[in-house]
C-alpha positions as a Markdown table, in Angstrom:
| # | Residue | x | y | z |
|---|---|---|---|---|
| 1 | Gln | -12.8 | -2.0 | -13.4 |
| 2 | Val | -11.6 | -1.8 | -10.2 |
| 3 | Tyr | -10.3 | 2.4 | -9.8 |
| 4 | Leu | -8.5 | 3.0 | -6.5 |
| 5 | Val | -7.4 | 6.6 | -5.2 |
| 6 | Glu | -4.9 | 7.1 | -2.6 |
| 7 | Ser | -4.2 | 10.1 | -0.3 |
| 8 | Gly | -2.5 | 11.0 | 2.9 |
| 9 | Gly | 1.1 | 11.3 | 1.4 |
| 10 | Gly | 3.5 | 14.4 | 2.3 |
| 11 | Leu | 5.9 | 15.6 | 3.7 |
| 12 | Val | 7.5 | 14.6 | 7.9 |
| 13 | Gln | 10.6 | 14.7 | 9.8 |
| 14 | Ala | 12.4 | 11.4 | 11.0 |
| 15 | Gly | 10.4 | 9.5 | 13.4 |
| 16 | Gly | 7.4 | 10.9 | 12.3 |
| 17 | Ser | 4.2 | 9.6 | 11.5 |
| 18 | Leu | 2.3 | 9.0 | 8.0 |
| 19 | Arg | -1.4 | 7.7 | 7.6 |
| 20 | Leu | -2.0 | 6.8 | 4.4 |
| 21 | Ser | -5.1 | 5.8 | 2.5 |
| 22 | Cys | -7.0 | 4.0 | -0.5 |
| 23 | Ala | -10.3 | 3.6 | -1.8 |
| 24 | Ala | -11.1 | 1.5 | -3.9 |
| 25 | Ser | -14.7 | 2.3 | -6.3 |
| 26 | Gly | -16.2 | 0.4 | -9.5 |
| 27 | Arg | -15.9 | -3.2 | -9.5 |
| 28 | Ser | -14.4 | -3.2 | -5.9 |
| 29 | Phe | -16.5 | -6.1 | -5.1 |
| 30 | Ser | -13.7 | -8.2 | -7.5 |
| 31 | Ile | -11.5 | -7.7 | -4.9 |
| 32 | Ser | -9.2 | -10.8 | -3.3 |
| 33 | Ala | -6.4 | -8.6 | -2.1 |
| 34 | Met | -5.3 | -5.1 | -1.5 |
| 35 | Gly | -2.0 | -3.6 | -0.7 |
| 36 | Trp | 0.5 | -1.1 | -1.0 |
| 37 | Phe | 3.7 | -0.7 | -3.0 |
| 38 | Arg | 6.6 | 1.7 | -3.4 |
| 39 | Gln | 9.3 | 3.0 | -5.5 |
| 40 | Ala | 12.2 | 5.4 | -4.8 |
| 41 | Pro | 14.4 | 7.2 | -7.2 |
| 42 | Gly | 16.3 | 4.8 | -9.5 |
| 43 | Lys | 14.1 | 1.9 | -8.0 |
| 44 | Glu | 12.4 | -0.5 | -9.0 |
| 45 | Arg | 9.3 | -0.6 | -7.1 |
| 46 | Glu | 9.3 | -2.6 | -4.4 |
| 47 | Phe | 6.6 | -4.4 | -1.7 |
| 48 | Val | 5.7 | -3.3 | 1.6 |
| 49 | Ala | 2.3 | -5.0 | 2.8 |
| 50 | Val | -0.9 | -6.7 | 1.8 |
| 51 | Met | -4.1 | -7.2 | 3.4 |
| 52 | Thr | -6.3 | -10.1 | 2.2 |
| 53 | Trp | -10.0 | -9.9 | 2.1 |
| 54 | Ser | -11.6 | -12.8 | 2.7 |
| 55 | Gly | -9.4 | -14.0 | 5.5 |
| 56 | Gly | -8.0 | -10.4 | 6.9 |
| 57 | Asn | -4.8 | -11.9 | 7.1 |
| 58 | Ala | -1.8 | -8.7 | 6.7 |
| 59 | Tyr | 2.3 | -9.4 | 5.5 |
| 60 | Thr | 4.7 | -6.6 | 5.2 |
| 61 | Ala | 7.4 | -6.2 | 4.3 |
| 62 | Asp | 11.2 | -6.5 | 6.5 |
| 63 | Ser | 12.2 | -3.5 | 5.6 |
| 64 | Val | 9.0 | -2.1 | 7.1 |
| 65 | Lys | 7.5 | -4.4 | 9.9 |
| 66 | Gly | 7.7 | -3.2 | 13.0 |
| 67 | Arg | 7.0 | 0.4 | 11.6 |
| 68 | Phe | 4.0 | 0.3 | 9.4 |
| 69 | Thr | 0.6 | -1.3 | 9.7 |
| 70 | Ile | -1.5 | -2.2 | 7.1 |
| 71 | Ser | -5.2 | -2.0 | 8.3 |
| 72 | Arg | -9.3 | -2.5 | 6.1 |
| 73 | Asp | -11.9 | -1.4 | 5.9 |
| 74 | Ser | -13.9 | -4.2 | 4.5 |
| 75 | Ala | -17.6 | -1.8 | 4.5 |
| 76 | Lys | -15.8 | 0.7 | 3.0 |
| 77 | Asn | -13.4 | -0.9 | 0.1 |
| 78 | Thr | -10.6 | 1.0 | 2.0 |
| 79 | Val | -7.0 | 0.1 | 3.2 |
| 80 | Asp | -4.9 | 2.3 | 5.6 |
| 81 | Leu | -0.6 | 2.3 | 5.9 |
| 82 | Gln | 0.2 | 4.0 | 9.2 |
| 83 | Met | 3.1 | 4.2 | 9.1 |
| 84 | Ser | 5.3 | 6.3 | 12.2 |
| 85 | Ser | 9.6 | 6.2 | 13.0 |
| 86 | Leu | 9.7 | 7.3 | 9.3 |
| 87 | Lys | 13.4 | 7.0 | 8.6 |
| 88 | Pro | 14.8 | 9.2 | 4.8 |
| 89 | Glu | 14.9 | 5.8 | 2.8 |
| 90 | Asp | 11.6 | 5.4 | 3.3 |
| 91 | Thr | 11.1 | 8.4 | 0.7 |
| 92 | Ala | 8.8 | 7.0 | -1.8 |
| 93 | Val | 6.6 | 7.2 | -4.7 |
| 94 | Tyr | 3.2 | 4.9 | -2.4 |
| 95 | Tyr | 1.4 | 2.6 | -4.9 |
| 96 | Cys | -1.7 | 1.1 | -3.8 |
| 97 | Ala | -3.2 | -1.9 | -5.4 |
| 98 | Ala | -5.9 | -4.7 | -5.5 |
| 99 | Arg | -5.5 | -8.6 | -6.8 |
| 100 | Arg | -8.6 | -10.2 | -8.6 |
| 101 | Pro | -9.5 | -13.6 | -7.0 |
| 102 | Ala | -8.2 | -15.7 | -9.5 |
| 103 | Ser | -5.2 | -14.0 | -9.8 |
| 104 | Arg | -2.1 | -16.1 | -8.9 |
| 105 | Gly | 1.6 | -15.9 | -7.6 |
| 106 | Thr | 3.1 | -14.1 | -5.1 |
| 107 | Tyr | 1.8 | -11.1 | -3.2 |
| 108 | Phe | 5.7 | -9.9 | -3.0 |
| 109 | Ser | 5.9 | -9.4 | -7.0 |
| 110 | Glu | 3.8 | -6.1 | -8.5 |
| 111 | Asn | 2.9 | -8.3 | -11.9 |
| 112 | Thr | 0.7 | -9.8 | -10.4 |
| 113 | Trp | -1.3 | -7.0 | -9.0 |
| 114 | Asp | -4.0 | -6.3 | -11.5 |
| 115 | Tyr | -5.2 | -2.5 | -10.3 |
| 116 | Trp | -3.0 | 0.5 | -9.3 |
| 117 | Gly | -3.8 | 3.9 | -7.9 |
| 118 | Gln | -2.1 | 7.1 | -8.8 |
| 119 | Gly | 0.4 | 7.1 | -6.4 |
| 120 | Thr | 1.4 | 9.5 | -2.9 |
| 121 | Gln | 4.5 | 10.7 | -2.4 |
| 122 | Val | 5.8 | 10.7 | 0.6 |
| 123 | Thr | 9.1 | 12.3 | 1.8 |
| 124 | Val | 11.1 | 11.6 | 4.7 |
| 125 | Ser | 13.2 | 14.6 | 6.1 |
| 126 | Ser | 16.7 | 14.1 | 8.0 |
């Protein structure tokens, strides 16, 4: 079992920045990737960004590309999401997720991820 704990959410004005952090514990040696999803009220959970553990490859959704950056500290088993130029439409609950090495399928689907954090609220005011 892998346990994920997010931190860093909050209220920010449009154009501002926030940094989210996610710490993994438990069987964290069994992680192949960590990422972020978000869910706005009345909408489905959507992919935001992913960082692979072995190659350190990063991918971000088109909706946040150029504004959000994912980074990792593999020694500490943490992954951060630096969010800049925030927009009201970025308001959502942000979830950290992790995948086992045996998991397959696109990173962009929440159904292919194995572990989830409890979520942290990000609210961007206009």
